DOROKE-453187 format. One line per 4 residues: number of its first residue (from 1); for each residue x negated, y negated, z negated of C-alpha. Coordinates in pm, 1 decimal. Example, Ala and Ser with C-alpha at 12.3 -4.5 7.8 and 13.67 -1.06 7.14 Angstrom:
2
1> -1230.0 450.0 -780.0  -1367.0 106.0 -714.0
//
This chain:
73
1> 557.5 98.4 -1083.3  594.6 54.6 -1459.4  945.9 81.5 -1362.7  925.9 399.0 -1257.3
5> 658.3 589.4 -1507.5  818.3 903.2 -1625.8  716.3 826.6 -1981.1  898.0 426.0 -1997.1
9> 1241.3 274.9 -1949.5  1333.8 159.7 -1679.3  1268.4 -189.4 -1584.3  1482.3 -373.7 -1355.1
13> 1268.0 -451.8 -1085.9  1143.4 -813.8 -986.9  1186.6 -1085.1 -749.0  842.6 -969.9 -610.8
17> 878.9 -620.6 -650.8  1260.5 -662.6 -427.6  1026.3 -841.9 -140.9  804.2 -544.9 -153.4
21> 1097.2 -288.6 -134.1  1306.4 -489.0 126.5  922.0 -539.0 342.0  887.1 -81.3 272.3
25> 1047.0 222.6 466.3  1197.6 371.2 114.7  1359.7 657.7 336.0  997.9 668.7 448.3
29> 836.3 642.1 103.9  1150.4 927.4 16.2  973.6 1233.6 255.9  641.4 1176.2 116.0
33> 673.1 1199.2 -289.0  494.2 1484.0 -317.2  539.4 1763.8 -647.3  215.5 1561.7 -815.3
37> 356.1 1211.3 -767.0  704.7 1380.2 -920.9  459.1 1482.0 -1258.7  364.7 1077.3 -1326.6
41> 640.0 879.7 -1097.2  1035.5 941.8 -1146.6  1230.5 1023.6 -846.4  1544.1 893.9 -1030.1
45> 1378.6 562.9 -1133.7  1263.7 505.9 -777.0  1574.2 568.3 -588.5  1743.5 293.5 -909.9
49> 1513.9 29.3 -784.0  1601.2 51.8 -424.7  1957.1 4.3 -507.0  1883.0 -238.5 -723.6
53> 1713.2 -434.6 -479.0  2026.9 -406.7 -210.8  1801.6 -135.0 -12.0  1956.3 203.1 -77.1
57> 1829.9 528.4 26.5  2063.0 694.2 252.5  2274.5 1028.9 138.7  2120.0 1364.7 189.2
61> 1821.5 1204.9 199.8  1521.1 1451.9 90.5  1345.4 1233.2 -168.7  1045.4 1453.3 -326.0
65> 1188.9 1766.8 -464.5  1533.2 1604.4 -448.3  1805.1 1499.1 -199.8  2034.6 1207.8 -257.7
69> 2426.3 1267.3 -241.9  2680.4 1039.0 -299.4  2743.7 1024.8 -617.2  2409.6 935.0 -748.9
73> 2566.3 593.1 -633.6
//
């Protein structure tokens, strides 16, 4: 969770974190991020965790109030 806090610097995910990411449906999580969630958590950092754990969210996906485009990655 510290990796995606808005106030903190990005922290690369641990092996345990990536294991959880691997078991998660990151696209589904993206679709369910609320504006309230975005006040405390960074969507960009969430997407970087997915990328760093080799489970990137596909281009065109709505993630919270953001849309992911190829240019991001």
